[in-house]
Structure formats: structure tokens, C-alpha cells
C-alpha positions as CSV (number, residue, x, y, z in Angstrom):
1,X,4.1,-6.0,18.1
2,X,1.6,-5.1,15.3
3,X,1.2,-1.4,14.5
4,X,-2.6,-1.0,14.4
5,X,-3.1,2.4,12.5
6,X,-4.8,4.4,15.4
7,X,-7.8,2.0,16.1
8,X,-8.1,-0.4,18.8
9,X,-7.8,-4.2,17.9
10,X,-7.0,-7.2,19.3
11,X,-3.7,-9.4,18.8
12,X,-3.5,-12.6,18.1
13,X,-0.6,-14.8,16.3
14,X,-0.9,-16.3,13.1
15,X,2.0,-19.0,11.9
16,X,4.9,-18.3,13.8
17,X,5.9,-15.2,11.5
18,X,3.4,-12.6,11.0
19,X,1.0,-10.8,13.9
20,X,-2.7,-10.5,12.7
21,X,-5.3,-8.1,14.6
22,X,-8.8,-8.7,13.1
23,X,-11.1,-5.2,13.0
24,X,-13.8,-5.0,11.0
25,X,-13.8,-7.0,7.9
26,X,-9.7,-6.3,7.1
27,X,-7.3,-8.8,8.6
28,X,-4.3,-6.7,9.7
29,X,-1.0,-7.7,9.6
30,X,1.8,-6.1,11.9
31,X,5.6,-7.1,10.7
32,X,7.4,-9.6,12.5
33,X,10.5,-12.2,12.5
34,X,10.8,-14.3,14.8
35,X,13.5,-16.1,12.8
36,X,15.9,-13.4,13.8
37,X,13.4,-10.9,15.9
38,X,15.0,-7.5,15.2
39,X,15.4,-8.1,11.5
40,X,13.3,-6.0,9.1
41,X,13.0,-8.0,6.2
42,X,12.2,-11.1,4.6
43,X,12.2,-12.8,1.4
44,X,10.2,-15.8,0.6
45,X,8.0,-17.1,-2.7
46,X,4.6,-16.3,-2.8
47,X,3.3,-20.3,-2.1
48,X,5.8,-20.3,0.7
49,X,3.2,-17.0,1.9
50,X,0.0,-19.5,0.6
51,X,1.0,-22.1,2.6
52,X,1.4,-20.0,5.9
53,X,-1.9,-18.6,5.9
54,X,-5.6,-20.1,6.1
55,X,-8.0,-20.3,3.1
56,X,-9.8,-17.4,4.9
57,X,-7.4,-15.0,4.9
58,X,-6.0,-15.8,1.6
59,X,-9.7,-14.5,0.1
60,X,-10.0,-11.3,2.9
61,X,-9.0,-7.7,2.1
62,X,-6.4,-7.0,4.7
63,X,-3.7,-4.0,5.4
64,X,-0.5,-4.3,6.9
65,X,2.3,-1.8,8.7
66,X,5.0,-2.8,6.5
67,X,5.7,-2.8,2.5
68,X,5.3,-5.8,0.4
69,X,6.8,-6.3,-2.7
70,X,5.9,-8.8,-5.8
71,X,7.7,-9.9,-8.6
72,X,5.1,-12.2,-10.7
73,X,7.4,-15.3,-12.7
74,X,4.8,-17.4,-14.1
75,X,1.0,-17.9,-14.2
76,X,-2.2,-14.8,-14.7
77,X,-4.5,-13.6,-12.2
78,X,-5.1,-10.5,-10.2
79,X,-4.3,-8.6,-7.0
80,X,-6.4,-6.2,-5.6
81,X,-4.7,-2.9,-4.1
82,X,-6.7,-0.3,-2.9
83,X,-9.8,-1.3,-4.5
84,X,-8.4,-1.2,-7.9
85,X,-8.3,-5.0,-9.4
86,X,-4.3,-5.1,-10.9
87,X,-3.6,-8.0,-13.8
88,X,-0.7,-9.6,-13.0
89,X,1.2,-12.2,-15.5
90,X,5.6,-12.3,-15.7
91,X,6.7,-9.0,-15.6
92,X,4.4,-7.1,-13.2
93,X,6.1,-5.9,-10.3
94,X,3.4,-4.7,-7.5
95,X,4.4,-2.5,-4.3
96,X,1.9,-2.1,-1.7
97,X,3.4,0.0,0.4
98,X,2.1,0.6,4.1
99,X,-1.6,1.3,5.2
100,X,-3.1,0.3,2.0
101,X,-5.3,-2.5,1.6
102,X,-4.8,-5.4,-0.7
103,X,-6.5,-8.8,-1.2
104,X,-3.6,-11.2,-2.2
105,X,-3.0,-12.4,-5.8
106,X,-5.7,-14.7,-6.9
107,X,-5.2,-17.6,-9.4
108,X,-2.1,-19.7,-10.8
109,X,0.8,-16.7,-10.2
110,X,4.0,-17.5,-8.9
111,X,6.0,-15.2,-7.9
112,X,9.6,-13.9,-5.5
113,X,8.2,-11.8,-2.7
114,X,10.2,-9.1,-0.1
115,X,8.5,-7.7,3.1
116,X,10.4,-4.7,4.7
117,X,9.7,-2.4,7.5
118,X,9.2,1.6,6.4
119,X,12.8,1.4,7.7
120,X,14.1,1.3,4.4
121,X,12.7,4.8,2.6
122,X,13.9,4.3,-1.2
123,X,10.4,4.1,-2.8
124,X,8.5,6.9,-2.3
125,X,4.7,6.7,-0.3
126,X,3.3,8.5,-3.3
127,X,5.1,6.1,-6.0
128,X,3.1,3.7,-8.2
129,X,1.5,0.6,-7.1
130,X,1.9,-1.3,-10.2
131,X,5.3,-1.7,-12.6
132,X,6.3,-3.1,-15.5
133,X,9.7,-5.1,-15.9
134,X,10.8,-4.6,-19.7
135,X,11.4,-8.3,-20.7
136,X,15.1,-7.0,-21.3
137,X,15.2,-6.2,-17.6
138,X,13.9,-9.5,-15.6
139,X,16.9,-11.4,-15.8
140,X,18.1,-8.9,-14.0
141,X,15.1,-8.0,-11.5
142,X,15.1,-11.8,-10.9
143,X,18.6,-12.2,-10.3
144,X,18.1,-9.4,-7.6
145,X,15.5,-11.1,-6.2
146,X,17.0,-14.7,-5.9
147,X,19.9,-13.3,-4.3
148,X,18.3,-11.3,-2.0
149,X,16.2,-14.6,-0.6
150,X,19.9,-16.7,-0.9
151,X,21.6,-14.0,1.4
152,X,18.2,-14.0,3.3
153,X,18.4,-17.6,3.9
154,X,22.3,-17.7,4.6
155,X,21.5,-15.0,7.3
156,X,19.3,-17.0,9.1
157,X,21.7,-19.7,9.3
158,X,24.5,-18.1,10.5
159,X,23.1,-15.1,12.3
160,X,26.1,-13.4,11.1
161,X,25.4,-9.2,10.3
162,X,22.9,-8.0,7.9
163,X,25.0,-5.3,5.8
164,X,25.0,-7.3,3.2
165,X,21.0,-8.3,3.1
166,X,20.5,-4.7,3.8
167,X,22.4,-3.4,0.8
168,X,21.0,-6.3,-1.8
169,X,17.5,-4.5,-0.9
170,X,18.6,-1.4,-1.0
171,X,20.1,-2.1,-5.0
172,X,16.7,-3.9,-5.8
173,X,14.7,-1.1,-4.5
174,X,16.5,1.8,-6.2
175,X,16.0,-0.3,-9.7
176,X,12.2,-0.4,-8.9
177,X,12.2,3.8,-8.5
178,X,13.8,3.8,-11.4
179,X,10.9,1.7,-13.6
180,X,8.0,3.8,-15.4
181,X,4.9,3.5,-13.3
182,X,2.0,4.6,-13.0
183,X,2.0,7.7,-10.9
184,X,2.1,11.0,-12.0
185,X,5.2,12.8,-13.5
186,X,7.4,13.7,-11.2
187,X,6.9,17.2,-9.7
188,X,8.6,18.2,-6.6
189,X,5.7,21.1,-6.0
190,X,2.8,18.9,-6.8
191,X,4.7,16.1,-4.1
192,X,4.7,18.8,-1.7
193,X,1.0,19.5,-2.8
194,X,0.5,15.1,-1.8
195,X,2.6,15.6,1.4
196,X,-0.3,18.3,2.8
197,X,-3.1,16.2,1.8
198,X,-1.9,13.3,3.5
199,X,-1.5,15.2,6.5
200,X,-5.1,17.2,6.1
201,X,-7.8,15.4,3.8
202,X,-9.3,14.6,7.3
203,X,-9.7,18.5,7.6
204,X,-10.4,20.7,4.8
205,X,-11.1,19.8,2.1
206,X,-11.0,23.3,0.3
207,X,-8.5,23.7,-2.5
208,X,-7.5,27.1,-1.8
209,X,-6.7,26.2,1.5
210,X,-4.2,23.7,0.3
211,X,-2.6,26.3,-2.5
212,X,-2.3,28.6,0.5
213,X,-0.5,26.2,2.4
214,X,2.3,25.3,0.1
215,X,2.8,28.5,-0.8
216,X,0.8,28.7,-4.6
217,X,-2.3,30.6,-5.7
218,X,-5.3,28.3,-6.1
219,X,-5.4,28.4,-9.9
220,X,-1.2,27.0,-10.1
221,X,-2.3,24.1,-7.4
222,X,-4.7,23.4,-10.3
223,X,-2.3,23.7,-13.1
224,X,0.0,21.5,-10.7
225,X,-2.3,18.9,-10.7
226,X,-3.9,18.8,-13.8
227,X,-0.2,18.7,-15.7
228,X,0.8,15.6,-12.9
229,X,-2.8,13.9,-13.1
230,X,-5.4,15.2,-15.4
231,X,-7.4,16.2,-12.3
232,X,-7.8,19.4,-10.6
233,X,-6.5,19.5,-6.8
234,X,-10.7,19.3,-5.9
235,X,-11.1,16.0,-7.4
236,X,-7.5,14.8,-5.8
237,X,-8.5,15.6,-2.3
238,X,-12.1,14.1,-2.7
239,X,-10.6,11.1,-4.0
240,X,-8.4,11.1,-1.0
241,X,-11.2,11.7,1.1
242,X,-12.8,8.9,-0.6
243,X,-10.1,6.7,-0.5
244,X,-9.7,6.5,3.2
245,X,-13.7,6.7,3.5
246,X,-13.3,2.9,1.7
247,X,-10.6,2.0,4.0
248,X,-12.1,2.6,7.2
249,X,-15.7,1.2,6.0
250,X,-14.0,-1.8,5.1
251,X,-11.4,-2.1,8.3
252,X,-13.3,-1.0,11.3
253,X,-16.4,-1.1,12.8
254,X,-17.5,2.5,13.0
255,X,-20.6,3.6,12.0
256,X,-20.7,5.7,8.6
257,X,-21.9,9.3,10.7
258,X,-18.5,7.8,12.8
259,X,-16.4,7.6,9.4
260,X,-18.0,10.9,8.3
261,X,-17.1,12.6,11.6
262,X,-13.7,11.3,11.4
263,X,-13.1,12.4,8.4
264,X,-14.0,16.3,8.7
265,X,-17.9,15.8,8.1
266,X,-20.0,17.7,10.2
267,X,-23.8,16.3,9.3
268,X,-23.4,12.2,8.7
269,X,-26.4,13.3,5.7
270,X,-23.6,15.3,4.1
271,X,-20.7,12.1,4.0
272,X,-23.2,10.0,2.5
273,X,-24.5,12.4,0.4
274,X,-20.5,13.4,-0.9
275,X,-19.6,9.3,-0.9
276,X,-22.6,8.4,-2.9
277,X,-21.6,11.3,-5.4
278,X,-17.8,10.0,-5.6
279,X,-18.7,5.9,-5.6
280,X,-22.3,5.8,-7.3
281,X,-23.3,4.0,-4.2
282,X,-23.7,4.5,-0.4
283,X,-21.3,3.6,2.8
284,X,-23.7,1.1,4.1
285,X,-24.0,-0.6,0.3
286,X,-19.9,-0.5,0.0
287,X,-19.6,-2.2,3.6
288,X,-21.3,-4.6,2.1
């Protein structure tokens, strides 16, 4: 069953492996592995995924309820994640977590892929999207991906317990977690703010309220945010609201007014002004 992240949508089957639902301008995918019904991981190549999906789906923005890990091994191209284009080449590793929006890689690219559910909690939901695997470690990562794929295929044939498969995936994710990435410097205080922001961005955009909720003064929270990202708490709050607005504009058929209401704006005009200030365009133009 596809998870629809709270939006009412209808389900259809795509191929035999992924359940896709459509809403707005985004294809929504839920994890389903009929090769082994309860298996919550799949290892494959990007080329296999491209052959599985239709051309329309390949070029469409989509959103999933599972993790996607890409290790690019040949070629060059681009992958869009949450409206940011990431250049990809050998040694690029991308992690696309549940809820993020993605346009699959374009260009003549080869990649190992691992799809897995949130049952594997090694990677932080606030971690990087983009990693660069050092040349000295590329062989190690390629072998780890290959071993995972081999064990996955063996498991499909034998139906044996998945303990080794899970262990191989866990080891791979631990290797990914220690790579340098484009995320802020690790700071438990900043992570508390991020967690509260995820819970409350549709309720309040007041930095002082966030500071009080996690036990800091507004000045201290700003210092924490500036040290981690170079941006103030208010700027990060507004950026998170803007990102969700973008996701809803392409993921749903909700009106701009309804999206604004869902994100805590009492008046549609206030949401339109906020969105235009943050993005330089209107909600309607962005949706187009």
C-alpha cells in the first residue's frame, strides 16, 4: 500500500514493483517489493529502473515514502532534489529521503541504486542530499553496493532469512553517514531546532517561539543557527515553509489559498506576498 503523506489520491500499479499514485503534477511512489512481499529493501541499477518506468514518469517530478540512494559510477548528468539541481558524475552519492521531491537523473549516467524503507534509521532525516565519495574510497563503496545487490539477488532465489542483507545495508549506510556532505556542522542543539521546526513550521513562523520550545533565548538560537548554516533562525523557518509550499504546489491540486491556510497563513494575500518575497515569483507562476 502506498503511503500518501496525508493527501487523498488514487492508486494504480506501475510495472510490478512500485505502487504509484498521482496527485497534482507529481507522481507519488510507495515502496512495494512483490519479489518478496515483506522485503523492505531493493538493490538495482539505474538502467533497470529506467526500463521499468515509462518516459513520462522518468521526466516527471515524483515523491516517495522510502529512501533512495544513488552511487554514480559513469557519465555525467543532473538530478533535481527539492527544486535544486545537483550535478552528478562518478563518485557522486545522492540520498533522497522520504517526502523529498525528485526528478530522476538526466544524462548518460550509470549508477548503483538502493531503495529502502524508513525501517533502516541510520541516516538522519536532516542529513545531506549530496555526498562526494573520495577517489580512494570509491572501490570500497562500489564493492559494498555490488555485495548488497548480489545478496539481494541471492535472497530472491533462495528465500533465506534477510539477516545478511540487512547487515550489508546497515554497513553501507554507516559508511555513507561518515562521509563529508553539504549538511550543517553537527550540533545537537541545532538538531533540536530542526526537529521542532519539522513539527511546527505550519503552526508558527516566530523564532522566539521556537527558542522557548527548545529552552534557549532568541539570541542564543540565532547564534546556533548562524554557526551551523550562516543563516538566522527566522531565515531557516521561512525557508522551510517555502519548501513545503513548493512541494504542495507541485504535489497537490490545492489552491494557493488552501496551501496558505495549511501553512498557517490567515489570509491568502499574506501567503502570496510571503511566497513572492521568498522566491521572486507568485505561487501560480511557480506551479506553472
